[in-house]
C-alpha positions in Angstrom: 0.4 -118.6 221.8 -2.7 -119.6 224.0 -3.3 -123.2 225.5 -6.0 -123.8 222.8 -3.5 -123.1 220.1 -0.9 -125.1 221.5 -3.1 -128.1 222.2 -4.4 -127.9 218.6 -0.7 -128.0 217.4 0.1 -130.9 219.7 -3.2 -132.8 218.4 -1.9 -132.4 214.7 1.7 -133.1 215.4 1.1 -136.3 217.5 -2.0 -137.3 215.3 -4.0 -138.0 218.7 -7.3 -138.3 216.8 -6.0 -141.0 214.5 -4.7 -143.4 217.4 -7.1 -145.7 219.0 -6.2 -145.6 222.8 -7.7 -146.3 226.1 -6.5 -142.8 227.2 -8.6 -139.8 226.4 -5.6 -138.1 224.5 -5.3 -134.5 224.0 -6.5 -131.6 226.1 -7.8 -133.2 229.4 -8.4 -130.1 231.5 -8.5 -126.5 230.0 -7.5 -123.2 231.6 -9.7 -120.9 229.6 -7.3 -120.4 226.8 -4.6 -118.5 228.8 -1.4 -117.4 227.1 1.2 -120.4 227.7 4.0 -118.6 229.6 5.7 -121.7 230.6 5.3 -125.5 229.5 6.0 -128.3 232.0 6.4 -131.9 231.1 5.9 -134.9 233.5 5.5 -138.6 233.1 2.4 -138.8 235.4 -0.4 -136.7 236.1 -0.7 -136.7 239.9 -1.5 -134.1 242.7 2.4 -133.9 243.2 3.1 -133.1 239.8 0.3 -130.4 239.6 1.6 -128.7 242.9 5.1 -128.7 241.4 3.9 -127.2 238.1 2.2 -124.3 240.1 5.2 -123.8 242.1 7.3 -123.3 239.0 4.8 -121.1 237.2 3.9 -123.5 234.7 0.5 -123.1 233.0 0.5 -125.9 230.4 1.5 -129.3 231.6 2.1 -132.3 229.2 2.1 -135.8 230.7 2.3 -139.2 229.1 0.0 -140.7 231.7 -3.0 -138.7 232.1 -6.0 -138.5 234.4 -8.9 -139.7 232.1 -8.8 -143.1 230.7 -11.8 -143.7 228.5 -14.6 -144.1 231.2 -16.6 -141.5 233.0 -15.0 -140.3 236.3 -16.6 -138.9 239.1 -15.1 -135.7 240.2 -14.7 -136.5 243.9 -12.0 -137.8 246.3 -8.7 -138.0 244.7 -10.0 -136.9 241.4 -11.6 -133.8 242.9 -8.2 -132.9 244.6 -6.3 -133.3 241.2 -8.6 -131.3 239.2 -8.9 -128.6 241.8 -5.2 -128.1 242.0 -5.3 -127.6 238.2 -8.3 -125.2 238.2 -7.0 -123.2 241.3 -3.6 -122.6 239.4 -4.8 -122.2 235.9 -2.9 -125.2 234.6 -4.1 -126.9 231.2 -3.4 -130.5 231.3 -2.3 -132.2 228.1 -2.2 -135.9 228.1 -0.6 -138.1 225.2 -0.1 -141.7 225.8 0.0 -144.3 222.8 0.4 -141.2 220.5 3.5 -140.3 222.3 4.8 -143.9 222.3 4.6 -144.4 218.6 5.6 -141.0 217.1 8.4 -141.7 214.6 10.5 -138.7 215.9 9.3 -137.6 219.5 8.0 -141.1 220.7 9.4 -142.9 223.6 10.8 -145.5 221.5 11.9 -143.6 218.8 13.9 -141.2 221.1 15.2 -144.4 223.1 16.9 -145.9 220.2 18.3 -142.5 219.1 20.0 -142.3 222.6 21.2 -145.7 222.0 22.8 -144.7 218.7 21.0 -147.4 216.8 18.7 -146.9 213.7 14.9 -148.0 213.8 14.3 -151.1 211.9 10.8 -152.7 211.4 8.0 -151.7 213.7 7.6 -154.0 216.4 5.0 -155.0 219.1 1.4 -155.3 218.1 -0.9 -153.9 220.7 -4.4 -154.2 219.6 -3.3 -153.4 216.1 -1.1 -150.5 216.9 2.9 -151.3 216.6 4.3 -149.8 219.6 8.1 -149.9 219.3 11.0 -151.0 217.0 13.4 -153.6 216.0 17.0 -152.8 215.8 20.4 -154.0 214.8 23.6 -153.1 216.3 26.4 -152.3 213.8 28.4 -155.0 215.7 27.8 -157.7 218.2 28.1 -156.5 221.6 28.5 -158.1 225.1 25.4 -158.4 226.6 26.7 -156.7 230.1 28.1 -153.8 228.0 25.0 -153.4 226.3 23.0 -153.1 229.6 25.5 -150.6 230.8 24.9 -148.6 227.8 21.1 -148.7 228.3 21.7 -147.6 231.7 23.9 -144.8 230.9 21.8 -143.3 228.0 18.5 -143.7 230.0 19.6 -142.6 233.3 18.6 -145.7 235.0 19.5 -149.1 236.7 18.0 -151.7 234.8 17.4 -155.3 235.8 18.5 -158.0 233.2 17.4 -161.6 232.6 20.4 -162.8 230.9 19.0 -165.9 229.4 20.1 -165.2 225.7 23.3 -165.1 223.9 26.2 -163.6 225.7 26.8 -161.1 222.6 23.7 -159.3 221.3 23.2 -157.8 218.2 19.3 -157.9 217.1 16.6 -156.6 219.4 13.6 -154.7 220.2 12.4 -151.8 222.2 9.2 -151.0 223.7 8.9 -148.6 226.4 6.8 -148.9 229.4 4.8 -151.8 230.5 5.3 -154.0 227.4 6.5 -157.3 228.8 3.6 -158.9 227.4 5.2 -158.6 224.0 8.1 -160.8 225.0 6.9 -163.7 223.0 6.7 -161.8 219.7 10.6 -161.0 220.4 11.0 -164.8 221.0 9.3 -165.9 217.9 11.5 -163.4 215.9 14.6 -165.0 217.2 15.9 -161.6 218.8 18.9 -161.7 221.2 17.5 -159.0 223.5 14.3 -157.2 224.3 14.2 -154.0 226.1 10.9 -152.7 228.2 10.2 -151.0 231.2 9.1 -153.4 234.0 9.1 -157.3 234.6 6.2 -159.7 235.2 6.4 -162.6 237.2 4.6 -164.7 234.7 7.0 -163.8 232.0 10.3 -165.0 233.7 10.1 -168.4 232.8 9.0 -167.4 229.1 12.3 -165.6 229.1 14.2 -168.5 230.4 12.6 -171.0 228.0 12.6 -168.7 225.0 16.5 -168.2 225.4 16.5 -164.4 225.2 18.1 -161.6 226.9 15.6 -159.0 228.7 16.5 -155.6 229.9 13.9 -153.8 232.2 15.1 -150.5 232.3 12.0 -149.1 234.2 8.7 -147.9 233.3 9.4 -144.3 234.3 12.8 -144.2 232.7 11.6 -145.3 229.5 8.6 -143.0 229.2 10.1 -139.9 230.4 11.9 -139.8 226.9 9.0 -138.6 224.9 7.8 -136.0 227.0 11.1 -134.4 227.4 11.6 -134.4 223.5 8.0 -132.8 222.8 8.9 -130.2 225.4 12.3 -129.4 223.7 10.5 -129.3 220.2 8.0 -126.8 221.7 10.8 -124.6 223.2 12.8 -124.6 219.8 9.8 -124.0 217.6 8.0 -121.3 219.6 10.8 -120.0 222.0 8.3 -121.1 225.2 10.2 -121.6 228.2 9.9 -125.3 229.4 10.5 -127.6 232.6 10.5 -131.1 233.2 9.2 -132.3 236.6 11.3 -135.3 237.7 9.0 -137.5 239.9 10.5 -140.9 239.6 8.4 -143.8 240.8 11.2 -146.4 241.3 9.5 -148.6 238.6 
């Protein structure tokens, strides 16, 4: 399988042409259609991730946060160094932002709920007409501190909790990444807990006054889930070796 064929397969699997997004999803930098010997996955497109990919013999890199975001970019300075690293090492770059948030099987949010052992409920989180995450309901009420520990264990993270809701949680919603702006929707639906990636100073008092628990599990930790899942799928379907490039940002 060459890089064009793999990119086409991912386009169809993730339905990248159907999802409106500020990211230019799909094959962002090509490598001339080389045979894919190893697929890499990373959360972020960065010079460090490209250098690591080159060291590990990766020639097709899938990222959640790509390098092109809907506006013309000048290939100079930081962008020049990034693109040069890809071209010099024959690495194709494939970006999947919202398509890899919302995919019902391989998306960040679907994988996250599967890891927590809960079923997806109604779609949740209206972002410019795209529903990003999912509501869920635990089989039995759970102590909120114990639930936070479950999130930390399954997502390999150390989350921050705003404990402003009930001491036991059952109904909640999960939206990966920087989705704290969706907190009012969780409050309106009278959910016990809202899980997302990172905090916002402005939303602290919204949580207090809304009487809701918020678990902030990390933007990076909640958005490594989808790229890892899609890489595992590629390995299982095509037998192509894969490797995840772990570059946490601390956020």
